[in-house]
N, CA, C, O and the ligand as a Tripos MOL2 file, in Angstrom:
@<TRIPOS>MOLECULE
protein
  261   259    66     0     0
PROTEIN
NO_CHARGES

@<TRIPOS>ATOM
      1 N         -55.1100  -34.2720   25.8390 N.3       1 MET1
      2 CA        -54.9960  -33.1040   26.7150 C.3       1 MET1
      3 C         -55.3530  -31.8250   25.9580 C.2       1 MET1
      4 O         -55.0100  -31.6530   24.7880 O.2       1 MET1
      5 N         -56.0400  -30.9510   26.6520 N.am      2 VAL2
      6 CA        -56.3870  -29.6680   26.0710 C.3       2 VAL2
      7 C         -55.2660  -28.6790   26.3570 C.2       2 VAL2
      8 O         -54.7740  -28.5770   27.4810 O.2       2 VAL2
      9 N         -54.8830  -27.9720   25.3410 N.am      3 ASP3
     10 CA        -53.8370  -26.9730   25.5070 C.3       3 ASP3
     11 C         -54.4710  -25.6440   25.8960 C.2       3 ASP3
     12 O         -54.9800  -24.9120   25.0480 O.2       3 ASP3
     13 N         -54.4330  -25.3440   27.1870 N.am      4 TYR4
     14 CA        -55.0570  -24.1190   27.6730 C.3       4 TYR4
     15 C         -54.1240  -22.9200   27.5600 C.2       4 TYR4
     16 O         -54.4960  -21.8110   27.9430 O.2       4 TYR4
     17 N         -52.9400  -23.1260   27.0480 N.am      5 SER5
     18 CA        -52.0100  -22.0140   26.9170 C.3       5 SER5
     19 C         -52.4230  -21.0940   25.7720 C.2       5 SER5
     20 O         -52.0360  -19.9260   25.7250 O.2       5 SER5
     21 N         -53.2190  -21.6420   24.8490 N.am      6 GLU6
     22 CA        -53.7050  -20.8260   23.7540 C.3       6 GLU6
     23 C         -55.2160  -20.8000   23.8070 C.2       6 GLU6
     24 O         -55.8650  -21.8460   23.7820 O.2       6 GLU6
     25 N         -55.7730  -19.6140   23.8800 N.am      7 VAL7
     26 CA        -57.2240  -19.4610   23.9080 C.3       7 VAL7
     27 C         -57.6260  -18.6170   22.7180 C.2       7 VAL7
     28 O         -57.0430  -17.5630   22.4630 O.2       7 VAL7
     29 N         -58.6210  -19.0840   21.9950 N.am      8 TYR8
     30 CA        -59.0640  -18.3770   20.8070 C.3       8 TYR8
     31 C         -60.3770  -17.6610   21.0990 C.2       8 TYR8
     32 O         -61.1960  -18.1460   21.8800 O.2       8 TYR8
     33 N         -60.5680  -16.5370   20.4840 N.am      9 ILE9
     34 CA        -61.7480  -15.7130   20.7320 C.3       9 ILE9
     35 C         -62.7990  -15.9970   19.6580 C.2       9 ILE9
     36 O         -62.4830  -16.1230   18.4740 O.2       9 ILE9
     37 N         -64.0340  -16.0940   20.0920 N.am     10 TYR10
     38 CA        -65.1340  -16.2870   19.1490 C.3      10 TYR10
     39 C         -65.1780  -15.1670   18.1350 C.2      10 TYR10
     40 O         -64.8720  -14.0150   18.4440 O.2      10 TYR10
     41 N         -65.5510  -15.5090   16.9570 N.am     11 SER11
     42 CA        -65.8700  -14.4930   15.9660 C.3      11 SER11
     43 C         -67.2490  -14.8300   15.4160 C.2      11 SER11
     44 O         -67.8840  -15.7830   15.8670 O.2      11 SER11
     45 N         -67.7100  -14.0520   14.4460 N.am     12 ASP12
     46 CA        -69.0140  -14.3460   13.8620 C.3      12 ASP12
     47 C         -68.9100  -15.4140   12.7760 C.2      12 ASP12
     48 O         -69.9100  -15.7860   12.1630 O.2      12 ASP12
     49 N         -67.7060  -15.8990   12.5450 N.am     13 GLN13
     50 CA        -67.5220  -16.9850   11.5920 C.3      13 GLN13
     51 C         -67.6680  -18.3300   12.3170 C.2      13 GLN13
     52 O         -67.4660  -18.4010   13.5290 O.2      13 GLN13
     53 N         -68.0180  -19.3940   11.5860 N.am     14 PRO14
     54 CA        -68.0300  -20.7200   12.2110 C.3      14 PRO14
     55 C         -66.6460  -21.0580   12.7360 C.2      14 PRO14
     56 O         -65.6390  -20.7500   12.1000 O.2      14 PRO14
     57 N         -66.6030  -21.6910   13.8960 N.am     15 THR15
     58 CA        -65.3150  -22.0080   14.5020 C.3      15 THR15
     59 C         -64.6070  -23.0920   13.6980 C.2      15 THR15
     60 O         -65.1780  -24.1380   13.3900 O.2      15 THR15
     61 N         -63.3630  -22.8150   13.3710 N.am     16 THR16
     62 CA        -62.5800  -23.7830   12.6140 C.3      16 THR16
     63 C         -61.2780  -24.0770   13.3510 C.2      16 THR16
     64 O         -60.8180  -23.2880   14.1750 O.2      16 THR16
     65 N         -60.7020  -25.2250   13.0360 N.am     17 CYS17
     66 CA        -59.4480  -25.6370   13.6440 C.3      17 CYS17
     67 C         -58.3400  -24.6580   13.2820 C.2      17 CYS17
     68 O         -58.1430  -24.3710   12.1020 O.2      17 CYS17
     69 N         -57.6060  -24.1340   14.2750 N.am     18 PRO18
     70 CA        -56.5340  -23.1780   13.9740 C.3      18 PRO18
     71 C         -55.3550  -23.8170   13.2530 C.2      18 PRO18
     72 O         -54.5190  -23.1130   12.6870 O.2      18 PRO18
     73 N         -55.2810  -25.1310   13.2670 N.am     19 LYS19
     74 CA        -54.1450  -25.8020   12.6140 C.3      19 LYS19
     75 C         -54.4540  -26.2040   11.1720 C.2      19 LYS19
     76 O         -53.6250  -26.0210   10.2810 O.2      19 LYS19
     77 N         -55.6530  -26.7520   10.9470 N.am     20 CYS20
     78 CA        -55.9430  -27.2610    9.5960 C.3      20 CYS20
     79 C         -57.1960  -26.6430    8.9860 C.2      20 CYS20
     80 O         -57.5600  -26.9670    7.8560 O.2      20 CYS20
     81 N         -57.8600  -25.7510    9.7300 N.am     21 SER21
     82 CA        -59.0260  -25.0110    9.2260 C.3      21 SER21
     83 C         -60.2690  -25.8640    9.0120 C.2      21 SER21
     84 O         -61.2250  -25.4060    8.3860 O.2      21 SER21
     85 N         -60.2750  -27.0990    9.5190 N.am     22 ALA22
     86 CA        -61.4880  -27.9080    9.4430 C.3      22 ALA22
     87 C         -62.5170  -27.3490   10.4160 C.2      22 ALA22
     88 O         -62.1620  -26.7730   11.4450 O.2      22 ALA22
     89 N         -63.7700  -27.5190   10.0900 N.am     23 ARG23
     90 CA        -64.8440  -27.0670   10.9780 C.3      23 ARG23
     91 C         -64.8140  -27.9010   12.2520 C.2      23 ARG23
     92 O         -64.9530  -29.1230   12.2020 O.2      23 ARG23
     93 N         -64.6340  -27.2460   13.3840 N.am     24 SER24
     94 CA        -64.4770  -27.9710   14.6420 C.3      24 SER24
     95 C         -65.8310  -28.2580   15.2720 C.2      24 SER24
     96 O         -66.8370  -27.6370   14.9310 O.2      24 SER24
     97 N         -65.8360  -29.2100   16.1950 N.am     25 LYS25
     98 CA        -67.0690  -29.4880   16.9250 C.3      25 LYS25
     99 C         -66.8450  -29.2290   18.4080 C.2      25 LYS25
    100 O         -65.7280  -29.3450   18.9130 O.2      25 LYS25
    101 N         -67.9260  -28.8760   19.0960 N.am     26 VAL26
    102 CA        -67.8550  -28.5560   20.5240 C.3      26 VAL26
    103 C         -67.8760  -29.8560   21.3130 C.2      26 VAL26
    104 O         -68.7730  -30.6810   21.1420 O.2      26 VAL26
    105 N         -66.8860  -30.0330   22.1730 N.am     27 VAL27
    106 CA        -66.8750  -31.2180   23.0330 C.3      27 VAL27
    107 C         -67.2500  -30.8680   24.4630 C.2      27 VAL27
    108 O         -67.6670  -31.7330   25.2330 O.2      27 VAL27
    109 N         -67.1010  -29.5960   24.8160 N.am     28 LEU28
    110 CA        -67.4440  -29.1690   26.1660 C.3      28 LEU28
    111 C         -67.9100  -27.7210   26.1060 C.2      28 LEU28
    112 O         -67.1360  -26.8220   25.7750 O.2      28 LEU28
    113 N         -69.1780  -27.5040   26.4300 N.am     29 ASN29
    114 CA        -69.7270  -26.1650   26.3270 C.3      29 ASN29
    115 C         -69.8610  -25.5410   27.7100 C.2      29 ASN29
    116 O         -70.7110  -25.9380   28.5070 O.2      29 ASN29
    117 N         -69.0110  -24.5610   27.9790 N.am     30 LEU30
    118 CA        -69.0530  -23.8510   29.2570 C.3      30 LEU30
    119 C         -69.4590  -22.3950   29.0440 C.2      30 LEU30
    120 O         -69.1700  -21.5300   29.8710 O.2      30 LEU30
    121 N         -70.1290  -22.1390   27.9320 N.am     31 SER31
    122 CA        -70.4530  -20.7540   27.5860 C.3      31 SER31
    123 C         -71.4820  -20.1560   28.5350 C.2      31 SER31
    124 O         -71.6270  -18.9350   28.6030 O.2      31 SER31
    125 N         -72.1950  -21.0030   29.2680 N.am     32 HIS32
    126 CA        -73.1950  -20.4990   30.2130 C.3      32 HIS32
    127 C         -72.5760  -20.2710   31.5930 C.2      32 HIS32
    128 O         -73.2630  -19.8140   32.5070 O.2      32 HIS32
    129 N         -71.3100  -20.5790   31.7510 N.am     33 THR33
    130 CA        -70.6360  -20.3690   33.0330 C.3      33 THR33
    131 C         -69.8680  -19.0550   33.0010 C.2      33 THR33
    132 O         -69.8470  -18.3620   31.9840 O.2      33 THR33
    133 N         -69.2390  -18.7200   34.1180 N.am     34 ASN34
    134 CA        -68.4540  -17.4840   34.1870 C.3      34 ASN34
    135 C         -67.2480  -17.5370   33.2500 C.2      34 ASN34
    136 O         -66.7470  -16.5040   32.8050 O.2      34 ASN34
    137 N         -66.8030  -18.7230   32.9670 N.am     35 ASP35
    138 CA        -65.6350  -18.8630   32.0950 C.3      35 ASP35
    139 C         -65.9610  -18.4790   30.6510 C.2      35 ASP35
    140 O         -65.1020  -17.9930   29.9140 O.2      35 ASP35
    141 N         -67.2110  -18.7060   30.2650 N.am     36 LYS36
    142 CA        -67.6600  -18.4010   28.8920 C.3      36 LYS36
    143 C         -66.7200  -18.9980   27.8560 C.2      36 LYS36
    144 O         -66.2770  -18.3230   26.9270 O.2      36 LYS36
    145 N         -66.4340  -20.2560   28.0380 N.am     37 THR37
    146 CA        -65.5320  -20.9160   27.1010 C.3      37 THR37
    147 C         -66.2020  -22.1430   26.4900 C.2      37 THR37
    148 O         -67.1690  -22.6780   27.0330 O.2      37 THR37
    149 N         -65.6770  -22.5670   25.3710 N.am     38 GLU38
    150 CA        -66.0550  -23.8390   24.7710 C.3      38 GLU38
    151 C         -64.7740  -24.5750   24.4230 C.2      38 GLU38
    152 O         -63.8130  -23.9780   23.9390 O.2      38 GLU38
    153 N         -64.7710  -25.8880   24.6740 N.am     39 VAL39
    154 CA        -63.6500  -26.7070   24.2280 C.3      39 VAL39
    155 C         -64.0540  -27.3360   22.9010 C.2      39 VAL39
    156 O         -65.0980  -27.9800   22.7960 O.2      39 VAL39
    157 N         -63.2270  -27.1450   21.9080 N.am     40 HIS40
    158 CA        -63.5040  -27.6480   20.5680 C.3      40 HIS40
    159 C         -62.5180  -28.7420   20.1910 C.2      40 HIS40
    160 O         -61.3740  -28.7640   20.6450 O.2      40 HIS40
    161 N         -62.9940  -29.6410   19.3530 N.am     41 LEU41
    162 CA        -62.1400  -30.7190   18.8570 C.3      41 LEU41
    163 C         -62.2020  -30.7360   17.3450 C.2      41 LEU41
    164 O         -63.2780  -30.6870   16.7480 O.2      41 LEU41
    165 N         -61.0330  -30.8070   16.7370 N.am     42 CYS42
    166 CA        -60.9650  -30.9250   15.2880 C.3      42 CYS42
    167 C         -61.3760  -32.3420   14.8840 C.2      42 CYS42
    168 O         -60.8550  -33.3130   15.4330 O.2      42 CYS42
    169 N         -62.3130  -32.4720   13.9220 N.am     43 PRO43
    170 CA        -62.7870  -33.7950   13.5140 C.3      43 PRO43
    171 C         -61.8320  -34.5150   12.5740 C.2      43 PRO43
    172 O         -62.0460  -35.6850   12.2580 O.2      43 PRO43
    173 N         -60.8050  -33.8510   12.1330 N.am     44 ASP44
    174 CA        -59.8620  -34.4640   11.2000 C.3      44 ASP44
    175 C         -58.9970  -35.4940   11.9300 C.2      44 ASP44
    176 O         -58.3530  -35.1700   12.9270 O.2      44 ASP44
    177 N         -58.9840  -36.7260   11.4370 N.am     45 ASN45
    178 CA        -58.2620  -37.8010   12.1200 C.3      45 ASN45
    179 C         -56.7570  -37.5660   12.1640 C.2      45 ASN45
    180 O         -56.0780  -38.0480   13.0710 O.2      45 ASN45
    181 N         -56.2410  -36.8380   11.2050 N.am     46 ASP46
    182 CA        -54.8040  -36.5730   11.1840 C.3      46 ASP46
    183 C         -54.4110  -35.4120   12.0900 C.2      46 ASP46
    184 O         -53.2300  -35.1730   12.3410 O.2      46 ASP46
    185 N         -55.4100  -34.7050   12.5690 N.am     47 CYS47
    186 CA        -55.1310  -33.5020   13.3520 C.3      47 CYS47
    187 C         -55.5780  -33.7020   14.8010 C.2      47 CYS47
    188 O         -54.7620  -33.7010   15.7230 O.2      47 CYS47
    189 N         -56.9020  -33.8750   14.9840 N.am     48 ASN48
    190 CA        -57.4660  -34.1020   16.3230 C.3      48 ASN48
    191 C         -57.0320  -33.0470   17.3320 C.2      48 ASN48
    192 O         -56.8660  -33.3370   18.5170 O.2      48 ASN48
    193 N         -56.8520  -31.8400   16.8590 N.am     49 TYR49
    194 CA        -56.4110  -30.7600   17.7420 C.3      49 TYR49
    195 C         -57.5670  -30.3080   18.6260 C.2      49 TYR49
    196 O         -58.6730  -30.0590   18.1470 O.2      49 TYR49
    197 N         -57.2940  -30.2060   19.9090 N.am     50 GLU50
    198 CA        -58.2910  -29.7380   20.8540 C.3      50 GLU50
    199 C         -57.8930  -28.3450   21.3060 C.2      50 GLU50
    200 O         -56.7350  -28.1040   21.6440 O.2      50 GLU50
    201 N         -58.8440  -27.4330   21.3110 N.am     51 PHE51
    202 CA        -58.5080  -26.0570   21.6680 C.3      51 PHE51
    203 C         -59.6810  -25.3880   22.3760 C.2      51 PHE51
    204 O         -60.8080  -25.8830   22.3570 O.2      51 PHE51
    205 N         -59.3880  -24.2630   22.9910 N.am     52 VAL52
    206 CA        -60.3600  -23.5620   23.8210 C.3      52 VAL52
    207 C         -60.7900  -22.2700   23.1380 C.2      52 VAL52
    208 O         -59.9610  -21.4550   22.7340 O.2      52 VAL52
    209 N         -62.0870  -22.1040   23.0190 N.am     53 MET53
    210 CA        -62.6270  -20.8510   22.5180 C.3      53 MET53
    211 C         -63.1880  -20.0680   23.6930 C.2      53 MET53
    212 O         -63.8150  -20.6370   24.5880 O.2      53 MET53
    213 N         -62.9620  -18.7720   23.6850 N.am     54 GLN54
    214 CA        -63.4630  -17.9350   24.7620 C.3      54 GLN54
    215 C         -64.2920  -16.7950   24.1940 C.2      54 GLN54
    216 O         -63.9140  -16.1440   23.2210 O.2      54 GLN54
    217 N         -65.4430  -16.5720   24.8390 N.am     55 TYR55
    218 CA        -66.3170  -15.4790   24.4230 C.3      55 TYR55
    219 C         -65.8550  -14.2020   25.0850 C.2      55 TYR55
    220 O         -65.7720  -14.1220   26.3110 O.2      55 TYR55
    221 N         -65.5560  -13.2090   24.2800 N.am     56 ASP56
    222 CA        -65.0420  -11.9470   24.7820 C.3      56 ASP56
    223 C         -66.0930  -10.8640   24.5850 C.2      56 ASP56
    224 O         -66.3440  -10.4330   23.4600 O.2      56 ASP56
    225 N         -66.7110  -10.4210   25.6860 N.am     57 GLU57
    226 CA        -67.7910   -9.4510   25.5790 C.3      57 GLU57
    227 C         -67.3120   -8.1230   25.0340 C.2      57 GLU57
    228 O         -68.0280   -7.4700   24.2750 O.2      57 GLU57
    229 N         -66.1090   -7.7120   25.4080 N.am     58 ASP58
    230 CA        -65.5940   -6.4430   24.9170 C.3      58 ASP58
    231 C         -65.4370   -6.4810   23.4070 C.2      58 ASP58
    232 O         -65.7490   -5.5210   22.7020 O.2      58 ASP58
    233 N         -64.9400   -7.6260   22.9260 N.am     59 PHE59
    234 CA        -64.7650   -7.7990   21.4970 C.3      59 PHE59
    235 C         -66.1150   -7.7230   20.7940 C.2      59 PHE59
    236 O         -66.2490   -7.0960   19.7440 O.2      59 PHE59
    237 N         -67.1140   -8.3730   21.3910 N.am     60 ASP60
    238 CA        -68.4470   -8.4120   20.8050 C.3      60 ASP60
    239 C         -69.0490   -7.0110   20.7410 C.2      60 ASP60
    240 O         -69.6180   -6.6140   19.7240 O.2      60 ASP60
    241 N         -68.9150   -6.2640   21.8500 N.am     61 ASN61
    242 CA        -69.4670   -4.9200   21.8960 C.3      61 ASN61
    243 C         -68.8140   -4.0210   20.8640 C.2      61 ASN61
    244 O         -69.4800   -3.2180   20.2110 O.2      61 ASN61
    245 N         -67.5170   -4.1620   20.7240 N.am     62 ALA62
    246 CA        -66.7940   -3.3260   19.7760 C.3      62 ALA62
    247 C         -67.2660   -3.5900   18.3520 C.2      62 ALA62
    248 O         -67.3260   -2.6770   17.5290 O.2      62 ALA62
    249 N         -67.5980   -4.8300   18.0710 N.am     63 SER63
    250 CA        -68.0020   -5.1780   16.7080 C.3      63 SER63
    251 C         -69.3750   -4.6250   16.3750 C.2      63 SER63
    252 O         -69.7480   -4.5590   15.2040 O.2      63 SER63
    253 N         -70.1310   -4.2270   17.3880 N.am     64 LEU64
    254 CA        -71.4740   -3.6870   17.1390 C.3      64 LEU64
    255 C         -71.4340   -2.2130   16.7920 C.2      64 LEU64
    256 O         -72.4140   -1.6760   16.2750 O.2      64 LEU64
    257 N         -70.3300   -1.5510   17.0650 N.am     65 LEU65
    258 CA        -70.2370   -0.1070   16.8210 C.3      65 LEU65
    259 C         -70.0540    0.2030   15.3480 C.2      65 LEU65
    260 O         -69.9580    1.3710   14.9710 O.2      65 LEU65
    261 ZN        -57.3900  -29.6770   12.7040 Zn       66 ZN66
@<TRIPOS>BOND
     1     1     2 1
     2     2     3 1
     3     3     4 2
     4     3     5 am
     5     5     6 1
     6     6     7 1
     7     7     8 2
     8     7     9 am
     9     9    10 1
    10    10    11 1
    11    11    12 2
    12    11    13 am
    13    13    14 1
    14    14    15 1
    15    15    16 2
    16    15    17 am
    17    17    18 1
    18    18    19 1
    19    19    20 2
    20    19    21 am
    21    21    22 1
    22    22    23 1
    23    23    24 2
    24    23    25 am
    25    25    26 1
    26    26    27 1
    27    27    28 2
    28    27    29 am
    29    29    30 1
    30    30    31 1
    31    31    32 2
    32    31    33 am
    33    33    34 1
    34    34    35 1
    35    35    36 2
    36    35    37 am
    37    37    38 1
    38    38    39 1
    39    39    40 2
    40    39    41 am
    41    41    42 1
    42    42    43 1
    43    43    44 2
    44    43    45 am
    45    45    46 1
    46    46    47 1
    47    47    48 2
    48    47    49 am
    49    49    50 1
    50    50    51 1
    51    51    52 2
    52    51    53 am
    53    53    54 1
    54    54    55 1
    55    55    56 2
    56    55    57 am
    57    57    58 1
    58    58    59 1
    59    59    60 2
    60    59    61 am
    61    61    62 1
    62    62    63 1
    63    63    64 2
    64    63    65 am
    65    65    66 1
    66    66    67 1
    67    67    68 2
    68    67    69 am
    69    69    70 1
    70    70    71 1
    71    71    72 2
    72    71    73 am
    73    73    74 1
    74    74    75 1
    75    75    76 2
    76    75    77 am
    77    77    78 1
    78    78    79 1
    79    79    80 2
    80    79    81 am
    81    81    82 1
    82    82    83 1
    83    83    84 2
    84    83    85 am
    85    85    86 1
    86    86    87 1
    87    87    88 2
    88    87    89 am
    89    89    90 1
    90    90    91 1
    91    91    92 2
    92    91    93 am
    93    93    94 1
    94    94    95 1
    95    95    96 2
    96    95    97 am
    97    97    98 1
    98    98    99 1
    99    99   100 2
   100    99   101 am
   101   101   102 1
   102   102   103 1
   103   103   104 2
   104   103   105 am
   105   105   106 1
   106   106   107 1
   107   107   108 2
   108   107   109 am
   109   109   110 1
   110   110   111 1
   111   111   112 2
   112   111   113 am
   113   113   114 1
   114   114   115 1
   115   115   116 2
   116   115   117 am
   117   117   118 1
   118   118   119 1
   119   119   120 2
   120   119   121 am
   121   121   122 1
   122   122   123 1
   123   123   124 2
   124   123   125 am
   125   125   126 1
   126   126   127 1
   127   127   128 2
   128   127   129 am
   129   129   130 1
   130   130   131 1
   131   131   132 2
   132   131   133 am
   133   133   134 1
   134   134   135 1
   135   135   136 2
   136   135   137 am
   137   137   138 1
   138   138   139 1
   139   139   140 2
   140   139   141 am
   141   141   142 1
   142   142   143 1
   143   143   144 2
   144   143   145 am
   145   145   146 1
   146   146   147 1
   147   147   148 2
   148   147   149 am
   149   149   150 1
   150   150   151 1
   151   151   152 2
   152   151   153 am
   153   153   154 1
   154   154   155 1
   155   155   156 2
   156   155   157 am
   157   157   158 1
   158   158   159 1
   159   159   160 2
   160   159   161 am
   161   161   162 1
   162   162   163 1
   163   163   164 2
   164   163   165 am
   165   165   166 1
   166   166   167 1
   167   167   168 2
   168   167   169 am
   169   169   170 1
   170   170   171 1
   171   171   172 2
   172   171   173 am
   173   173   174 1
   174   174   175 1
   175   175   176 2
   176   175   177 am
   177   177   178 1
   178   178   179 1
   179   179   180 2
   180   179   181 am
   181   181   182 1
   182   182   183 1
   183   183   184 2
   184   183   185 am
   185   185   186 1
   186   186   187 1
   187   187   188 2
   188   187   189 am
   189   189   190 1
   190   190   191 1
   191   191   192 2
   192   191   193 am
   193   193   194 1
   194   194   195 1
   195   195   196 2
   196   195   197 am
   197   197   198 1
   198   198   199 1
   199   199   200 2
   200   199   201 am
   201   201   202 1
   202   202   203 1
   203   203   204 2
   204   203   205 am
   205   205   206 1
   206   206   207 1
   207   207   208 2
   208   207   209 am
   209   209   210 1
   210   210   211 1
   211   211   212 2
   212   211   213 am
   213   213   214 1
   214   214   215 1
   215   215   216 2
   216   215   217 am
   217   217   218 1
   218   218   219 1
   219   219   220 2
   220   219   221 am
   221   221   222 1
   222   222   223 1
   223   223   224 2
   224   223   225 am
   225   225   226 1
   226   226   227 1
   227   227   228 2
   228   227   229 am
   229   229   230 1
   230   230   231 1
   231   231   232 2
   232   231   233 am
   233   233   234 1
   234   234   235 1
   235   235   236 2
   236   235   237 am
   237   237   238 1
   238   238   239 1
   239   239   240 2
   240   239   241 am
   241   241   242 1
   242   242   243 1
   243   243   244 2
   244   243   245 am
   245   245   246 1
   246   246   247 1
   247   247   248 2
   248   247   249 am
   249   249   250 1
   250   250   251 1
   251   251   252 2
   252   251   253 am
   253   253   254 1
   254   254   255 1
   255   255   256 2
   256   255   257 am
   257   257   258 1
   258   258   259 1
   259   259   260 2
@<TRIPOS>SUBSTRUCTURE
     1 MET1         2 RESIDUE 1 A MET
     2 VAL2         6 RESIDUE 1 A VAL
     3 ASP3        10 RESIDUE 1 A ASP
     4 TYR4        14 RESIDUE 1 A TYR
     5 SER5        18 RESIDUE 1 A SER
     6 GLU6        22 RESIDUE 1 A GLU
     7 VAL7        26 RESIDUE 1 A VAL
     8 TYR8        30 RESIDUE 1 A TYR
     9 ILE9        34 RESIDUE 1 A ILE
    10 TYR10       38 RESIDUE 1 A TYR
    11 SER11       42 RESIDUE 1 A SER
    12 ASP12       46 RESIDUE 1 A ASP
    13 GLN13       50 RESIDUE 1 A GLN
    14 PRO14       54 RESIDUE 1 A PRO
    15 THR15       58 RESIDUE 1 A THR
    16 THR16       62 RESIDUE 1 A THR
    17 CYS17       66 RESIDUE 1 A CYS
    18 PRO18       70 RESIDUE 1 A PRO
    19 LYS19       74 RESIDUE 1 A LYS
    20 CYS20       78 RESIDUE 1 A CYS
    21 SER21       82 RESIDUE 1 A SER
    22 ALA22       86 RESIDUE 1 A ALA
    23 ARG23       90 RESIDUE 1 A ARG
    24 SER24       94 RESIDUE 1 A SER
    25 LYS25       98 RESIDUE 1 A LYS
    26 VAL26      102 RESIDUE 1 A VAL
    27 VAL27      106 RESIDUE 1 A VAL
    28 LEU28      110 RESIDUE 1 A LEU
    29 ASN29      114 RESIDUE 1 A ASN
    30 LEU30      118 RESIDUE 1 A LEU
    31 SER31      122 RESIDUE 1 A SER
    32 HIS32      126 RESIDUE 1 A HIS
    33 THR33      130 RESIDUE 1 A THR
    34 ASN34      134 RESIDUE 1 A ASN
    35 ASP35      138 RESIDUE 1 A ASP
    36 LYS36      142 RESIDUE 1 A LYS
    37 THR37      146 RESIDUE 1 A THR
    38 GLU38      150 RESIDUE 1 A GLU
    39 VAL39      154 RESIDUE 1 A VAL
    40 HIS40      158 RESIDUE 1 A HIS
    41 LEU41      162 RESIDUE 1 A LEU
    42 CYS42      166 RESIDUE 1 A CYS
    43 PRO43      170 RESIDUE 1 A PRO
    44 ASP44      174 RESIDUE 1 A ASP
    45 ASN45      178 RESIDUE 1 A ASN
    46 ASP46      182 RESIDUE 1 A ASP
    47 CYS47      186 RESIDUE 1 A CYS
    48 ASN48      190 RESIDUE 1 A ASN
    49 TYR49      194 RESIDUE 1 A TYR
    50 GLU50      198 RESIDUE 1 A GLU
    51 PHE51      202 RESIDUE 1 A PHE
    52 VAL52      206 RESIDUE 1 A VAL
    53 MET53      210 RESIDUE 1 A MET
    54 GLN54      214 RESIDUE 1 A GLN
    55 TYR55      218 RESIDUE 1 A TYR
    56 ASP56      222 RESIDUE 1 A ASP
    57 GLU57      226 RESIDUE 1 A GLU
    58 ASP58      230 RESIDUE 1 A ASP
    59 PHE59      234 RESIDUE 1 A PHE
    60 ASP60      238 RESIDUE 1 A ASP
    61 ASN61      242 RESIDUE 1 A ASN
    62 ALA62      246 RESIDUE 1 A ALA
    63 SER63      250 RESIDUE 1 A SER
    64 LEU64      254 RESIDUE 1 A LEU
    65 LEU65      258 RESIDUE 1 A LEU
    66 ZN66       261 GROUP 0 **** ****
């Protein structure tokens, strides 16, 4: 099950697992939809944490200033 109670915002860094910091992989890419989200899965067998990344345009714009 994906825990949608916690949503993480994209940064310019490679996406990593919030629990163990392993480089996560995209299992569901919805970045082209209105939701602008990606579901990521931690590849670590001991962790296997699934989490949601969300693209925040306001955050992105602010970082360009
Ligand atoms: Zn992990």
